C-alpha positions as CSV (number, residue, x, y, z in Angstrom):
1,X,-87.2,-46.2,-66.3
2,X,-84.1,-44.3,-67.3
3,X,-80.5,-46.5,-66.8
4,X,-76.7,-45.6,-67.1
5,X,-75.0,-47.9,-69.8
6,X,-71.6,-46.9,-68.6
7,X,-69.9,-50.8,-68.5
8,X,-66.6,-51.0,-68.3
9,X,-65.0,-52.9,-71.5
10,X,-62.8,-56.1,-71.4
11,X,-61.4,-55.0,-74.7
12,X,-57.7,-56.0,-75.2
13,X,-55.1,-53.6,-74.3
14,X,-52.6,-54.8,-75.7
15,X,-51.2,-58.1,-77.5
16,X,-47.9,-60.4,-77.0
17,X,-46.2,-63.5,-77.9
18,X,-43.2,-65.3,-76.7
19,X,-41.3,-67.2,-79.1
20,X,-39.3,-70.3,-77.9
21,X,-36.5,-71.3,-80.1
22,X,-34.4,-73.9,-80.4
23,X,-31.9,-73.0,-83.3
24,X,-29.0,-75.3,-84.4
25,X,-25.7,-73.7,-85.0
26,X,-25.7,-73.8,-88.9
27,X,-28.9,-71.7,-88.8
28,X,-27.8,-68.9,-86.3
29,X,-25.4,-67.2,-88.9
30,X,-28.0,-66.7,-91.4
31,X,-30.7,-65.7,-88.8
32,X,-28.4,-63.0,-87.6
33,X,-29.1,-60.8,-90.4
34,X,-32.4,-61.6,-91.4
35,X,-34.5,-61.4,-87.7
36,X,-32.9,-58.2,-87.1
37,X,-33.8,-56.9,-90.5
38,X,-37.4,-58.0,-89.7
39,X,-37.4,-56.5,-86.4
40,X,-36.2,-53.1,-87.7
41,X,-38.7,-52.9,-90.6
42,X,-41.5,-53.5,-88.5
43,X,-40.5,-51.0,-86.2
44,X,-40.1,-52.9,-83.0
45,X,-38.2,-51.4,-79.9
46,X,-35.6,-53.5,-78.0
47,X,-36.8,-53.6,-74.1
48,X,-33.2,-53.7,-73.2
49,X,-33.3,-50.4,-73.3
50,X,-36.8,-49.2,-72.3
51,X,-38.1,-45.8,-74.2
52,X,-41.0,-45.6,-71.7
53,X,-43.6,-45.0,-74.4
54,X,-46.6,-46.8,-73.5
55,X,-47.8,-47.4,-77.2
56,X,-44.3,-48.6,-78.3
57,X,-44.3,-51.9,-80.3
58,X,-41.4,-53.7,-78.7
59,X,-39.1,-56.7,-78.6
60,X,-37.0,-58.6,-75.9
61,X,-34.0,-61.4,-76.1
62,X,-33.8,-63.6,-73.6
63,X,-31.0,-66.4,-73.5
64,X,-31.8,-69.5,-71.5
65,X,-30.1,-70.2,-67.8
66,X,-32.4,-73.1,-66.8
67,X,-35.9,-74.7,-67.2
68,X,-37.6,-76.1,-64.2
69,X,-40.8,-78.8,-65.0
70,X,-44.1,-78.1,-63.0
71,X,-46.7,-79.8,-63.3
72,X,-48.0,-79.6,-66.6
73,X,-45.6,-81.0,-69.1
74,X,-44.5,-78.4,-71.8
75,X,-40.7,-79.5,-73.8
76,X,-40.9,-77.2,-75.9
77,X,-40.8,-74.6,-73.5
78,X,-38.8,-76.7,-71.3
79,X,-36.1,-77.2,-73.4
80,X,-36.0,-73.7,-75.4
81,X,-32.5,-71.9,-76.0
82,X,-34.0,-68.9,-75.7
83,X,-37.2,-66.6,-76.1
84,X,-38.0,-63.9,-78.0
85,X,-41.1,-61.8,-76.9
86,X,-43.1,-59.2,-78.6
87,X,-45.6,-56.8,-77.6
88,X,-47.7,-54.3,-79.5
89,X,-51.2,-52.8,-79.4
90,X,-52.0,-54.5,-82.3
91,X,-52.8,-57.5,-82.8
92,X,-51.9,-57.9,-86.3
93,X,-48.3,-56.1,-86.0
94,X,-47.2,-58.9,-83.1
95,X,-48.8,-61.6,-85.5
96,X,-46.3,-60.5,-88.8
97,X,-43.4,-60.3,-86.3
98,X,-44.2,-64.3,-85.4
99,X,-45.1,-65.2,-88.5
100,X,-41.8,-63.9,-90.4
101,X,-39.7,-65.2,-87.5
102,X,-41.0,-68.6,-87.9
103,X,-40.8,-68.4,-91.8
104,X,-37.2,-67.3,-91.3
105,X,-36.2,-70.3,-88.8
106,X,-39.0,-73.1,-89.4
107,X,-39.2,-75.4,-87.6
108,X,-37.0,-74.2,-85.1
109,X,-39.7,-72.0,-83.1
110,X,-41.1,-74.6,-81.4
111,X,-43.4,-73.1,-79.5
112,X,-45.5,-69.9,-79.3
113,X,-47.2,-68.3,-76.0
114,X,-49.5,-65.5,-76.7
115,X,-52.3,-63.7,-75.0
116,X,-53.7,-60.1,-74.5
117,X,-53.9,-57.8,-71.9
118,X,-56.8,-56.8,-70.6
119,X,-58.3,-54.0,-67.9
120,X,-57.9,-55.6,-64.3
121,X,-60.8,-57.1,-63.5
122,X,-61.0,-57.5,-59.8
123,X,-58.8,-54.3,-58.9
124,X,-60.6,-51.4,-57.3
125,X,-59.0,-48.0,-55.9
126,X,-57.3,-49.9,-52.6
127,X,-55.9,-53.0,-54.1
128,X,-54.9,-50.7,-57.1
129,X,-52.8,-48.7,-54.5
130,X,-51.7,-52.0,-52.8
131,X,-50.5,-54.0,-55.6
132,X,-49.8,-51.5,-58.6
133,X,-49.4,-47.7,-57.4
134,X,-46.1,-48.1,-57.1
135,X,-45.2,-51.1,-59.3
136,X,-41.6,-51.7,-60.9
137,X,-41.6,-50.2,-64.3
138,X,-39.2,-52.2,-67.0
139,X,-35.7,-51.3,-66.5
140,X,-33.1,-51.3,-68.7
141,X,-31.6,-55.2,-69.2
142,X,-28.2,-54.4,-67.3
143,X,-30.1,-53.5,-64.4
144,X,-32.7,-56.2,-63.9
145,X,-31.2,-58.9,-66.3
146,X,-33.5,-61.8,-65.1
147,X,-36.2,-62.9,-67.1
148,X,-38.7,-66.0,-65.6
149,X,-41.6,-66.9,-67.6
150,X,-44.4,-68.9,-65.6
151,X,-47.3,-69.8,-67.7
152,X,-50.6,-71.8,-65.8
153,X,-53.6,-73.1,-66.2
154,X,-57.1,-72.8,-63.8
155,X,-58.7,-76.5,-63.3
156,X,-62.3,-76.8,-64.7
157,X,-63.4,-76.2,-61.5
158,X,-62.4,-72.6,-60.8
159,X,-64.0,-71.8,-63.9
160,X,-67.2,-72.8,-62.9
161,X,-66.8,-70.6,-59.8
162,X,-68.6,-67.0,-60.5
163,X,-66.3,-63.9,-60.2
164,X,-67.3,-62.8,-56.9
165,X,-66.1,-66.2,-55.7
166,X,-63.5,-66.1,-57.7
167,X,-62.6,-62.5,-56.3
168,X,-62.3,-63.6,-52.9
169,X,-59.3,-66.2,-53.5
170,X,-57.5,-62.6,-54.1
171,X,-58.1,-61.4,-50.6
172,X,-57.5,-63.1,-46.7
173,X,-59.6,-64.6,-45.2
174,X,-60.7,-64.1,-41.7
175,X,-63.0,-66.5,-38.9
176,X,-65.6,-64.5,-37.1
177,X,-63.1,-63.3,-34.3
178,X,-61.3,-61.6,-37.1
179,X,-58.5,-64.2,-37.1
180,X,-56.4,-64.4,-40.4
181,X,-57.1,-67.9,-41.4
182,X,-55.2,-67.4,-45.0
183,X,-53.5,-64.5,-46.8
184,X,-54.8,-64.9,-50.5
185,X,-52.8,-63.9,-53.5
186,X,-52.4,-60.5,-52.7
187,X,-50.9,-61.2,-48.9
188,X,-48.7,-64.1,-50.4
189,X,-47.0,-62.2,-53.0
190,X,-46.8,-58.8,-51.3
191,X,-43.2,-58.9,-50.7
192,X,-42.4,-58.7,-54.6
193,X,-44.5,-55.8,-55.0
194,X,-41.2,-53.1,-54.7
195,X,-39.0,-55.6,-56.8
196,X,-40.3,-57.4,-59.6
197,X,-41.5,-56.4,-62.8
198,X,-44.9,-58.2,-63.4
199,X,-46.6,-58.6,-66.9
200,X,-49.5,-61.0,-67.5
201,X,-50.9,-62.0,-70.8
202,X,-54.5,-63.6,-70.9
203,X,-55.5,-66.2,-73.3
204,X,-58.3,-64.6,-75.5
205,X,-60.4,-67.4,-74.2
206,X,-61.6,-68.4,-71.0
207,X,-61.0,-71.2,-70.3
208,X,-58.1,-71.5,-72.9
209,X,-58.7,-74.3,-75.6
210,X,-56.8,-77.4,-75.2
211,X,-53.2,-77.3,-75.3
212,X,-52.6,-73.3,-74.6
213,X,-52.6,-71.3,-71.3
214,X,-54.8,-69.7,-69.4
215,X,-52.3,-67.1,-68.1
216,X,-48.5,-66.5,-69.4
217,X,-46.9,-64.5,-66.4
218,X,-43.7,-63.1,-67.1
219,X,-40.9,-61.3,-64.3
220,X,-37.9,-59.4,-64.2
221,X,-35.6,-59.0,-61.8
222,X,-32.1,-57.6,-60.1
223,X,-29.3,-60.4,-59.2
224,X,-29.8,-59.4,-55.9
225,X,-33.7,-60.2,-56.0
226,X,-33.6,-63.8,-57.7
227,X,-34.2,-65.5,-54.5
228,X,-37.1,-63.2,-53.6
229,X,-38.7,-64.3,-57.0
230,X,-38.4,-68.0,-55.6
231,X,-39.5,-66.8,-52.7
232,X,-42.9,-65.3,-54.1
233,X,-43.6,-68.2,-56.1
234,X,-43.4,-71.0,-53.3
235,X,-45.9,-68.1,-51.0
236,X,-48.0,-68.7,-53.7
237,X,-47.9,-72.5,-53.8
238,X,-48.5,-73.0,-50.3
239,X,-52.2,-73.6,-50.3
240,X,-52.5,-73.4,-46.9
241,X,-51.2,-69.6,-47.3
242,X,-53.2,-68.9,-50.7
243,X,-55.6,-71.5,-51.9
244,X,-56.7,-70.1,-54.7
245,X,-53.5,-72.5,-55.8
246,X,-55.6,-75.4,-55.3
247,X,-57.0,-74.3,-58.7
248,X,-53.9,-74.0,-60.8
249,X,-51.5,-76.1,-62.6
250,X,-48.0,-74.6,-63.4
251,X,-46.5,-75.3,-66.8
252,X,-42.7,-75.0,-66.5
253,X,-41.1,-72.2,-65.2
254,X,-38.4,-70.9,-67.7
255,X,-35.4,-68.8,-66.5
256,X,-33.9,-66.5,-69.0
257,X,-31.4,-63.9,-69.4
258,X,-31.8,-60.4,-70.9
259,X,-29.8,-59.5,-73.5
260,X,-29.1,-56.3,-76.2
261,X,-29.4,-58.2,-79.8
262,X,-30.2,-61.6,-81.6
263,X,-26.2,-62.3,-81.8
264,X,-26.6,-62.6,-77.7
265,X,-29.1,-65.3,-77.8
266,X,-26.4,-68.0,-78.8
267,X,-23.5,-66.9,-77.3
C-alpha cells in the first residue's frame, strides 16, 4: 500500500540564550571594551534597532528594573543586574558568544537560560490567524522599552498526558449546552496579542533536565502596556479561567529595560 511521507519537521529553527550578569563595579570598565568587540567580531546585530532580517544573529542588552519571586527559587535570575540576549540560527554561534562573555566576565555570568525555537506544535490555520497573524513585531528600544523574562516548568503530571489532551488546555471548554466553563490559554491571554511582543525558547529536551526550564518566555511592551502585561499574567495564573496553570511552576519574573549599549547596562 502506498503512503505519504510528509511528516512535518520539529527541528529547531533558531537558538537563543539569556546570560544573567552580576558584574561588580571594578570589572565594568574592562568589559566595556572587550564584550562589544566580541559581539562585533561575531557579527551580532543589536535588537535595540531591529533590522527586520529573520535570519540575522542578534544581541540585546537589558538593564534591571526589578525581580519578583514566583514558585521556583532562582536567585541568579532574580538578582541579576543585567541580562544579555543572544539569538541566531546557528547553535554554535550562540554558544561561542556565550562562552566568550562568560570567559571575559567569569565568575560574574551567574546563570544562562537557553533554548530553541521550534515550529508551532498546536497551531493550525485558525489559531495562527487568531494569535499570530497580526502579532507585534520587535520595535526599536525607545518605542517598546520594557522587557520581561518569565521562565517556567510544567509538572510531571503534564508530561504524562498525551499531546492531544495537552492541546485541549489551550482552548476554551464548554458544557453540553454550549456554556463556556473556562477560557483556556488562548482566550485568557488574548488581550496581549495586539500589544506584547512574545518570544518562547523551549528546552531541547522535554521535560527539561533538573535545574533547567521547560520554557523561557519573553515579552516586550510600551510604557503604557506594562499594566496589560501584568493583567495577562494574572489571567493565565487564574486556574478557573485557565486550567493549564494547574500544571505550571514559574521561576522569577525578571523585569528589565532595553538599552542600546553594553555601557548603559550599569548606569
